[in-house]
C-alpha positions as CSV (number, residue, x, y, z in Angstrom):
1,M,66.1,-130.6,-23.3
2,K,69.6,-131.8,-22.5
3,R,72.0,-129.0,-21.1
4,I,75.7,-129.4,-22.5
5,G,78.4,-127.3,-20.8
6,V,80.9,-125.8,-23.4
7,V,84.2,-124.6,-21.8
8,L,85.7,-121.9,-23.8
9,S,89.3,-120.6,-23.3
10,G,89.4,-117.2,-24.8
11,C,88.9,-116.0,-28.5
12,G,91.3,-116.9,-31.3
13,V,93.5,-120.0,-32.2
14,F,96.7,-118.7,-31.2
15,D,95.9,-117.5,-27.6
16,G,92.3,-118.6,-27.0
17,A,89.4,-120.9,-28.1
18,E,89.6,-121.8,-31.8
19,I,86.7,-119.9,-33.1
20,H,85.5,-122.2,-35.9
21,E,85.5,-125.3,-33.6
22,S,83.7,-123.4,-31.0
23,V,81.0,-122.2,-33.2
24,F,80.8,-125.6,-34.8
25,T,80.2,-127.2,-31.2
26,L,77.4,-124.7,-30.5
27,L,75.7,-125.1,-33.8
28,A,76.0,-129.0,-33.5
29,I,74.5,-129.0,-30.0
30,E,71.5,-126.7,-30.9
31,R,71.0,-128.6,-34.2
32,A,70.7,-131.9,-32.2
33,G,68.0,-130.3,-29.9
34,A,70.1,-129.6,-26.8
35,Q,71.0,-126.5,-25.1
36,A,74.6,-125.2,-25.0
37,I,75.9,-123.3,-21.8
38,C,79.1,-121.8,-22.0
39,F,81.8,-121.3,-19.4
40,A,85.1,-119.9,-19.2
41,P,87.6,-119.2,-16.4
42,D,87.7,-115.7,-15.1
43,K,91.3,-114.9,-15.2
44,P,94.0,-113.2,-17.1
45,Q,94.9,-114.9,-20.4
46,L,98.7,-116.0,-20.8
47,H,99.3,-113.5,-23.4
48,V,97.6,-111.9,-26.5
49,I,98.7,-112.9,-29.8
50,N,98.2,-110.5,-33.0
51,H,96.5,-113.0,-35.3
52,L,97.6,-111.3,-38.5
53,S,101.3,-111.0,-37.7
54,G,101.7,-114.0,-35.2
55,E,103.5,-111.7,-32.8
56,T,102.9,-111.4,-29.1
57,T,101.7,-107.9,-28.0
58,T,101.7,-106.1,-24.6
59,E,97.9,-106.1,-24.4
60,K,96.3,-107.7,-21.4
61,R,93.0,-109.6,-21.8
62,N,90.6,-111.7,-19.6
63,V,89.7,-115.2,-20.6
64,L,86.0,-114.8,-19.7
65,V,85.7,-111.5,-21.3
66,E,87.3,-112.8,-24.6
67,S,85.0,-115.9,-24.5
68,A,82.0,-113.7,-24.3
69,R,83.0,-112.7,-27.9
70,I,82.2,-116.2,-29.2
71,A,79.4,-116.8,-26.8
72,R,77.7,-113.4,-27.8
73,G,77.8,-112.4,-24.1
74,K,76.2,-115.6,-22.9
75,V,79.0,-117.1,-20.8
76,K,79.3,-117.9,-17.1
77,A,82.4,-118.1,-15.0
78,L,84.0,-121.6,-14.9
79,S,83.6,-121.3,-11.0
80,D,79.9,-121.2,-11.5
81,A,79.6,-124.5,-13.4
82,D,77.1,-126.8,-11.5
83,P,77.7,-130.4,-12.7
84,T,74.4,-131.6,-11.3
85,L,72.9,-129.1,-13.8
86,L,74.8,-130.4,-16.8
87,D,74.2,-133.5,-18.8
88,A,77.5,-133.5,-20.6
89,L,80.6,-131.3,-21.2
90,V,82.5,-130.4,-24.5
91,L,85.9,-128.5,-24.8
92,P,86.7,-127.0,-28.2
93,G,90.3,-126.7,-28.9
94,G,92.7,-123.7,-29.6
95,S,95.9,-122.7,-27.9
96,G,93.8,-121.3,-25.0
97,V,93.4,-124.9,-24.0
98,A,97.1,-125.3,-23.5
99,K,97.7,-121.7,-22.3
100,N,94.7,-120.6,-20.3
101,L,93.1,-124.0,-19.2
102,S,96.6,-125.4,-18.4
103,D,100.2,-124.8,-19.0
104,F,100.5,-127.7,-21.5
105,A,102.0,-125.1,-24.0
106,T,105.1,-124.5,-21.9
107,Q,105.1,-127.6,-19.6
108,G,104.0,-130.4,-22.0
109,S,103.3,-133.7,-20.2
110,D,104.3,-132.2,-16.7
111,C,101.5,-129.6,-17.3
112,L,99.3,-128.3,-14.4
113,I,95.4,-127.8,-15.4
114,E,93.1,-125.1,-14.3
115,P,91.8,-126.4,-10.8
116,E,88.0,-125.4,-11.7
117,L,88.3,-127.3,-14.9
118,S,89.8,-130.5,-13.1
119,Q,87.2,-130.4,-10.4
120,L,84.3,-130.0,-13.0
121,I,85.5,-133.0,-15.1
122,Q,86.1,-135.2,-12.0
123,E,82.5,-134.5,-10.8
124,M,81.1,-135.2,-14.3
125,Y,83.0,-138.3,-14.4
126,K,81.9,-139.5,-11.1
127,A,78.3,-138.9,-11.8
128,G,78.7,-141.0,-15.2
129,K,78.2,-138.0,-17.6
130,P,79.9,-138.0,-20.9
131,T,82.6,-135.5,-22.1
132,G,83.8,-134.4,-25.5
133,F,87.3,-133.0,-26.3
134,I,88.3,-131.4,-29.6
135,C,91.8,-130.6,-31.1
136,I,94.5,-130.1,-28.7
137,A,92.0,-130.4,-25.6
138,P,92.2,-134.3,-25.5
139,A,96.0,-133.9,-24.4
140,L,94.7,-132.9,-21.1
141,L,92.9,-136.1,-20.6
142,P,95.5,-138.3,-18.9
143,K,96.0,-135.7,-16.3
144,L,92.4,-135.0,-15.9
145,F,91.5,-138.7,-15.3
146,K,94.7,-139.6,-13.5
147,N,93.2,-140.2,-10.0
148,L,89.8,-141.1,-11.4
149,T,90.7,-144.4,-13.2
150,D,93.5,-147.0,-13.5
151,Q,92.6,-147.7,-17.1
152,P,94.2,-145.6,-19.9
153,V,91.8,-143.2,-21.8
154,R,91.5,-143.7,-25.5
155,L,91.9,-140.4,-27.3
156,T,93.0,-138.7,-30.4
157,I,94.7,-135.5,-31.3
158,G,94.9,-136.5,-35.1
159,N,98.3,-137.9,-36.3
160,D,100.9,-135.8,-34.6
161,S,103.4,-138.5,-33.5
162,H,105.4,-136.1,-31.0
163,L,102.2,-135.3,-29.2
164,A,101.0,-138.8,-29.3
165,A,104.2,-139.8,-27.6
166,M,103.7,-137.2,-24.9
167,I,100.2,-138.3,-24.2
168,E,101.1,-142.1,-24.0
169,K,104.0,-141.0,-21.5
170,V,101.4,-139.9,-19.1
171,G,99.2,-142.8,-19.5
172,G,96.9,-142.0,-22.5
173,Q,96.3,-144.3,-25.4
174,H,96.5,-142.4,-28.7
175,V,94.5,-143.4,-31.7
176,I,95.4,-142.0,-35.2
177,C,92.2,-140.4,-36.5
178,A,90.9,-138.5,-39.6
179,T,89.7,-135.0,-39.2
180,D,86.0,-135.8,-39.9
181,A,86.1,-138.9,-37.5
182,I,85.9,-139.4,-33.8
183,V,87.5,-141.9,-31.2
184,V,85.1,-143.2,-28.5
185,D,86.2,-144.4,-25.2
186,S,82.8,-146.0,-24.1
187,K,84.3,-147.0,-20.7
188,H,85.0,-143.5,-19.7
189,K,82.3,-141.8,-21.8
190,V,84.9,-139.8,-23.5
191,V,84.6,-138.7,-27.1
192,T,87.5,-137.0,-29.0
193,T,88.1,-135.6,-32.5
194,P,91.1,-134.0,-34.1
195,G,89.7,-130.7,-35.0
196,Y,92.4,-128.4,-36.7
197,M,95.3,-130.5,-35.3
198,R,95.8,-132.4,-38.6
199,E,97.8,-130.5,-41.2
200,D,95.2,-131.8,-43.9
201,A,92.4,-130.6,-41.9
202,S,89.6,-128.7,-43.8
203,I,86.7,-126.5,-42.4
204,V,84.3,-129.0,-43.7
205,G,86.1,-131.9,-42.3
206,V,86.4,-130.2,-38.7
207,A,82.7,-129.4,-38.8
208,Q,81.8,-133.0,-39.7
209,G,84.1,-134.3,-36.9
210,I,82.5,-132.1,-34.4
211,D,79.1,-132.9,-35.5
212,A,79.9,-136.7,-35.0
213,L,81.4,-135.8,-31.6
214,V,78.3,-133.9,-30.4
215,K,75.9,-136.6,-31.6
216,K,77.9,-139.4,-29.8
217,V,78.3,-137.5,-26.7
218,L,74.4,-137.1,-26.6
219,E,74.1,-140.7,-27.3
220,L,76.2,-141.6,-24.1
221,I,73.9,-139.6,-21.7
């Protein structure tokens, strides 16, 4: 059975991992006959958002503890991820990617990425193992792959021209893509899908895109 690492970034679209995208990822992996193994950084999240009002609260929460809500308690610290025991890796989206796995939300193309995630991605890439990135997660790819290849990584975050320009500024090659479709960079074994990044996204389309992404990631193993 193939073992697919899934990196979560909390619980909730505005301050953590996007719940629909995370659950669809876990479901697609199991339906494909593979095993999902969840990881998250053991650190305080940037802030906590009231998802009803959209307001920032004074609460303090831990990314790993919050990710356990989605993983039903079955989640390990990102520092414990061993790339030699994984066949592939998938990152669901959500603002936690830009707030807890990096500081993309505040620094944009000048962002810094969680060192544990950078190290894991680098080791997976060097071992020739595929990775999948959903929603806003592909925005991290140019920085993640900066010292790994001199070729631009083909990716998508949907059809947001502003974000696409930021991505291409740091060396990515953005491709406009429908919610239910994927963009495959065969050279780098990277698969991306827009998730909820497109304004016209539907829950059905998001699920279809993630299902296609997981299927392709498994084909690339």
